C-alpha positions as CSV (number, residue, x, y, z in Angstrom):
1,X,88.9,142.2,85.9
2,X,89.7,138.8,87.4
3,X,87.0,137.1,89.5
4,X,87.9,134.6,92.2
5,X,86.1,131.4,91.5
6,X,85.3,128.9,94.3
7,X,86.6,125.3,93.9
8,X,84.2,123.1,92.0
9,X,84.3,120.6,94.8
10,X,84.1,122.2,98.2
11,X,85.9,119.3,99.9
12,X,88.6,118.8,97.3
13,X,91.3,120.3,99.5
14,X,90.2,118.0,102.4
15,X,90.7,115.0,100.1
16,X,94.3,116.2,99.4
17,X,94.9,116.5,103.1
18,X,93.5,113.0,103.7
19,X,95.7,111.6,101.0
20,X,98.8,113.2,102.5
21,X,98.0,112.0,106.0
22,X,97.5,108.4,104.7
23,X,100.8,108.5,102.8
24,X,102.7,109.9,105.8
25,X,101.4,107.2,108.1
26,X,101.9,104.3,105.7
27,X,105.7,103.8,106.1
28,X,105.5,103.2,109.8
29,X,102.4,101.0,109.5
30,X,104.0,98.6,107.1
31,X,107.5,98.6,108.6
32,X,107.7,95.0,109.9
33,X,111.4,95.6,111.0
34,X,109.8,97.1,114.2
35,X,108.5,93.6,115.1
36,X,110.4,91.1,117.3
37,X,112.2,88.1,115.9
38,X,109.7,85.9,117.7
39,X,106.8,87.5,115.9
40,X,108.6,87.3,112.5
41,X,109.4,83.7,113.0
42,X,105.8,82.9,114.0
43,X,104.6,84.2,110.6
44,X,107.3,82.3,108.7
45,X,109.0,85.5,107.6
46,X,112.5,85.0,106.3
47,X,111.9,81.4,105.2
48,X,110.3,79.7,102.3
49,X,107.6,79.1,101.3
50,X,105.9,81.3,103.9
51,X,107.9,84.5,103.6
52,X,105.7,86.5,101.1
53,X,102.3,85.6,102.6
54,X,103.7,85.8,106.1
55,X,104.7,89.4,105.4
56,X,101.2,90.2,104.1
57,X,99.5,88.7,107.2
58,X,101.8,90.6,109.6
59,X,101.1,93.9,107.7
60,X,97.4,93.1,107.9
61,X,97.6,92.8,111.7
62,X,99.6,96.1,111.9
63,X,96.9,97.8,109.8
64,X,94.0,96.4,111.9
65,X,95.9,97.5,115.0
66,X,96.0,101.0,113.7
67,X,92.3,101.2,113.0
68,X,92.1,100.3,109.3
69,X,88.6,98.9,108.8
70,X,89.0,96.7,105.7
71,X,92.1,94.7,104.7
72,X,92.2,92.3,101.8
73,X,95.0,89.8,101.2
74,X,95.5,87.7,98.1
75,X,97.1,84.2,98.0
76,X,98.8,83.4,94.8
77,X,99.4,85.7,91.8
78,X,99.9,85.5,88.1
79,X,98.1,82.9,86.2
80,X,96.8,79.3,86.6
81,X,99.3,77.3,88.6
82,X,100.7,80.5,90.2
83,X,97.2,80.7,91.8
84,X,95.0,78.1,93.3
85,X,93.6,77.3,89.8
86,X,94.6,73.6,89.9
87,X,94.0,72.5,86.3
88,X,97.4,70.7,86.0
89,X,97.6,68.8,89.3
90,X,95.4,69.5,92.3
91,X,97.9,67.7,94.7
92,X,100.9,69.7,93.5
93,X,99.0,73.0,93.3
94,X,97.1,72.9,96.6
95,X,100.2,71.4,98.3
96,X,102.3,74.3,97.2
97,X,99.8,77.1,98.1
98,X,98.6,75.5,101.3
99,X,102.2,75.4,102.5
100,X,102.5,79.1,101.7
101,X,99.6,80.2,103.8
102,X,99.0,77.7,106.6
103,X,101.5,79.0,109.1
104,X,101.0,82.7,108.4
105,X,97.2,82.4,108.8
106,X,97.6,80.5,112.1
107,X,100.0,83.2,113.3
108,X,97.6,86.0,112.3
109,X,94.7,84.6,114.2
110,X,96.8,83.9,117.2
111,X,98.3,87.4,117.1
112,X,95.0,89.1,116.8
113,X,93.6,87.0,119.7
114,X,96.6,87.7,122.0
115,X,96.2,91.5,121.3
116,X,92.5,91.5,122.0
117,X,91.7,92.3,118.4
118,X,90.0,89.1,117.2
119,X,86.7,89.8,119.1
120,X,86.3,92.9,116.9
121,X,87.8,91.6,113.7
122,X,86.1,89.3,111.3
123,X,88.4,87.1,109.2
124,X,87.0,85.6,106.1
125,X,88.9,83.1,103.9
126,X,87.6,81.9,100.6
127,X,87.3,82.2,96.8
128,X,84.7,82.3,94.1
129,X,84.6,78.5,93.6
130,X,86.0,75.2,94.6
131,X,87.3,72.2,92.6
132,X,85.4,69.3,91.1
133,X,85.7,66.0,92.9
134,X,87.0,64.3,89.8
135,X,90.0,64.8,87.5
136,X,89.8,66.5,84.1
137,X,90.4,63.2,82.3
138,X,92.9,60.4,81.7
139,X,96.4,61.4,82.7
140,X,95.0,64.8,83.8
141,X,95.4,65.1,87.6
142,X,94.0,68.6,87.6
143,X,90.4,69.5,88.5
144,X,88.0,72.0,86.9
145,X,86.0,74.7,88.7
146,X,83.1,73.7,91.0
147,X,80.6,76.4,91.9
148,X,78.2,73.9,93.5
149,X,80.1,72.8,96.5
150,X,83.1,74.4,98.2
151,X,84.3,75.7,101.5
152,X,84.9,79.1,103.1
153,X,85.7,79.8,106.8
154,X,85.0,82.6,109.2
155,X,86.8,83.5,112.4
156,X,86.6,86.2,114.9
157,X,83.9,88.8,115.7
158,X,80.5,87.3,116.2
159,X,81.3,83.8,114.8
160,X,81.2,80.5,116.6
161,X,84.5,78.7,116.8
162,X,85.2,75.1,116.1
163,X,82.0,74.3,114.1
164,X,81.2,73.1,110.6
165,X,78.1,74.2,108.8
166,X,76.7,72.5,105.7
167,X,77.7,69.4,103.8
168,X,78.0,68.2,100.2
169,X,76.8,65.0,98.7
170,X,78.9,61.8,99.1
171,X,81.0,62.8,96.1
172,X,81.8,66.3,97.2
173,X,80.1,67.7,94.1
174,X,77.1,69.8,95.4
175,X,76.0,71.2,98.7
176,X,73.0,69.2,99.9
177,X,72.7,69.9,103.6
178,X,72.3,73.5,104.8
179,X,73.5,74.9,101.4
180,X,74.8,78.5,101.6
181,X,74.7,80.8,98.6
182,X,77.2,83.6,98.0
183,X,74.4,86.1,98.6
184,X,74.0,84.5,102.1
185,X,77.7,84.9,102.7
186,X,77.5,88.6,101.9
187,X,74.3,89.0,104.0
188,X,76.1,87.4,107.0
189,X,79.2,89.5,106.6
190,X,77.1,92.6,106.5
191,X,75.1,91.4,109.5
192,X,78.3,90.9,111.5
193,X,79.3,94.5,110.5
194,X,76.0,95.7,112.0
195,X,74.3,96.3,108.6
196,X,71.0,94.9,107.4
197,X,71.5,93.7,103.8
198,X,67.9,94.3,103.0
199,X,68.1,98.0,103.9
200,X,71.5,98.8,102.6
201,X,71.1,99.8,98.9
202,X,72.9,101.9,96.3
203,X,71.7,103.7,93.2
204,X,72.8,102.0,90.0
205,X,71.6,102.5,86.5
206,X,68.3,104.0,87.5
207,X,67.4,101.8,90.4
208,X,68.2,101.0,94.0
209,X,70.2,97.8,94.2
210,X,71.2,95.6,97.1
211,X,74.6,93.9,97.6
212,X,72.7,90.7,97.9
213,X,70.6,91.2,94.8
214,X,67.0,90.0,95.5
215,X,68.2,87.1,97.7
216,X,70.4,86.5,100.6
217,X,69.8,85.4,104.2
218,X,71.9,85.7,107.3
219,X,73.4,82.3,108.2
220,X,72.4,82.3,111.9
221,X,73.8,78.8,112.5
222,X,77.4,80.1,112.5
223,X,76.7,83.1,114.8
224,X,77.9,83.2,118.3
């Protein structure tokens, strides 16, 4: 006699349904052919060196417009000089990648603002480290990693515009005035999302852990 067995996961069919709905909506959401020529031109789409990142930024705006709550874009790909990892020549490397992203980023922020989306959208630009203020040696115009002093910027929801927070020493080596730790960055992002980083925990390897470890403070000086 065969016995009917209930699914192991009660919501497994709901997850299949969600996956199908996401896939069915995706083609329209990423179809930039629906945009005007003026919009495409503003992002630098169809021209170099802005075409690839411009497409990514425009798709990001279309996703935000449709209610997607988290969008992540990467600048650069591959290895070393294909990314911002300027070990060969910082002038060549940053000049190349800066030219790829400058116009698309400006277009994205303008587009979000014009559509009334910037007030509810936090835009964060940054990486995990900066570059040393000196070259890697004689006839070596590249620069090594610097975790002690580098820049990130925020725009949009809950953030003051047109300000600078913190300074490095006179060499640009280490943050000395209003230094901000990465845990502080995470705490501030969570705060702007309406979450208290000290209360938000997750269970990992037998203990409750925080996204900001045992540190982190909200950087109130950049809040609107």
